C-alpha positions in Angstrom: 0.0 0.0 0.0 1.3 3.5 -0.8 1.0 6.5 1.5 0.2 9.9 0.1 -0.4 13.0 2.1 -3.6 13.8 0.2 -5.1 10.5 1.5 -5.3 12.0 5.0 -8.7 13.6 5.7 -8.4 17.4 5.5 -4.9 17.4 4.0 -4.2 19.6 1.0 -2.5 18.4 -2.2 -0.6 21.7 -2.2 2.9 22.0 -0.8 3.1 23.0 2.9 4.0 26.4 4.3 6.4 27.0 7.0 5.4 29.8 9.4 7.9 31.4 11.7 5.5 33.0 14.3 7.0 31.0 17.2 10.5 32.2 16.4 9.2 35.7 16.0 7.4 35.6 19.3 10.5 34.4 21.1 12.6 37.1 19.6 10.1 39.9 20.4 9.8 38.6 24.0 13.6 38.5 24.4 13.7 42.2 23.2 10.9 43.2 25.6 12.7 41.5 28.5 15.8 43.6 27.6 17.8 40.4 26.7 18.3 41.8 23.2 19.0 45.4 22.3 17.3 47.3 19.5 20.6 47.1 17.6 20.3 43.3 17.8 16.8 43.2 16.2 16.6 46.3 14.0 19.2 45.3 11.4 17.4 45.2 8.1 19.6 45.5 5.0 19.2 48.8 3.2 18.0 47.0 0.0 15.3 45.2 2.0 14.1 48.5 3.5 14.2 50.0 0.0 12.1 47.1 -1.4 9.6 47.4 1.5 9.3 51.1 0.8 9.0 50.8 -3.0 7.1 47.6 -3.7 6.2 45.9 -0.4 2.7 45.0 0.6 1.6 47.2 3.6 -0.2 45.4 6.5 -2.4 46.6 9.3 0.0 45.0 11.9 1.9 47.4 14.1 5.7 46.8 14.4 6.3 44.8 17.6 9.6 46.7 18.3 9.0 50.4 17.8 5.2 50.2 17.9 5.1 53.4 15.8 4.6 52.1 12.2 2.9 49.3 10.4 4.8 46.3 9.0 5.3 45.8 5.3 5.6 42.3 3.6 8.3 41.8 1.0 8.3 38.5 -1.0 11.3 37.0 -2.7 11.3 33.9 -5.0 14.3 31.6 -5.5 14.4 28.8 -8.0 15.7 27.4 -11.2 15.6 29.9 -14.0 15.4 32.9 -11.6 18.3 35.2 -10.7 20.8 33.9 -8.1 19.9 36.9 -6.0 16.2 35.9 -6.1 13.3 37.6 -7.7 11.5 40.4 -5.9 7.8 39.5 -6.3 5.8 42.7 -6.3 2.6 42.0 -8.3 -0.1 39.3 -8.1 0.5 38.5 -11.7 4.0 37.4 -10.9 2.7 35.1 -8.1 0.3 33.6 -10.6 3.1 33.1 -13.2 5.2 31.3 -10.6 2.3 29.2 -9.5 1.7 28.0 -13.1 5.4 27.4 -13.8 6.6 23.8 -14.3 9.6 24.7 -12.1 9.3 25.0 -8.4 10.2 28.3 -6.7 10.7 28.8 -3.0 9.0 32.0 -1.8 10.1 33.9 1.3 7.9 36.5 2.9 9.8 38.9 5.1 8.1 41.4 7.4 9.8 44.8 7.6 9.4 48.0 9.6 10.7 50.9 7.5 10.7 53.0 10.6 13.0 51.1 12.9 14.4 48.5 10.4 13.0 45.5 12.2 12.8 42.5 9.9 11.8 38.9 10.4 11.2 35.9 8.1 7.4 35.4 8.3 6.8 32.4 6.2 8.2 30.2 3.4 6.2 28.3 0.8 6.7 26.7 -2.6 5.0 27.7 -5.8 5.1 26.0 -9.2 6.1 22.5 -10.2 2.8 22.1 -11.9 3.9 18.8 -13.4 1.8 16.0 -12.0 3.8 14.0 -9.5 4.3 10.4 -10.5 2.2 7.9 -8.6 4.3 5.8 -6.2 4.2 2.1 -7.1 3.1 -0.5 -4.6 6.1 -2.4 -3.4 5.8 -6.2 -3.1 8.0 -8.3 -0.8 
């Protein structure tokens, strides 16, 4: 008998998503307990801040560090056929194109505060690879 994730009740046939909320919560709590300084957590690269300002997706979530500005999400895609530095995804059309692509792309969503330069990896997910997976054959002993 073969085992496939989509045979489990409620499971999706789409690839999973890794969420980094627990790591984020730990880091924010360490900052609020004064175990980490603002310099330790507010270290976004200037290009990331520029991307957040120029093409990021604004959110309604307040920055957990400065509590003065809302966070912005910036999405990068990495995969075969894309630039080695990754592709900055800034339009829904690009997401749809990656989703329909026969090649898989790993997408990374980073939350950024353009005010204090806080940044944290929010989630990772895979798009594309639209080829149908081969069916696993039943093994006989």
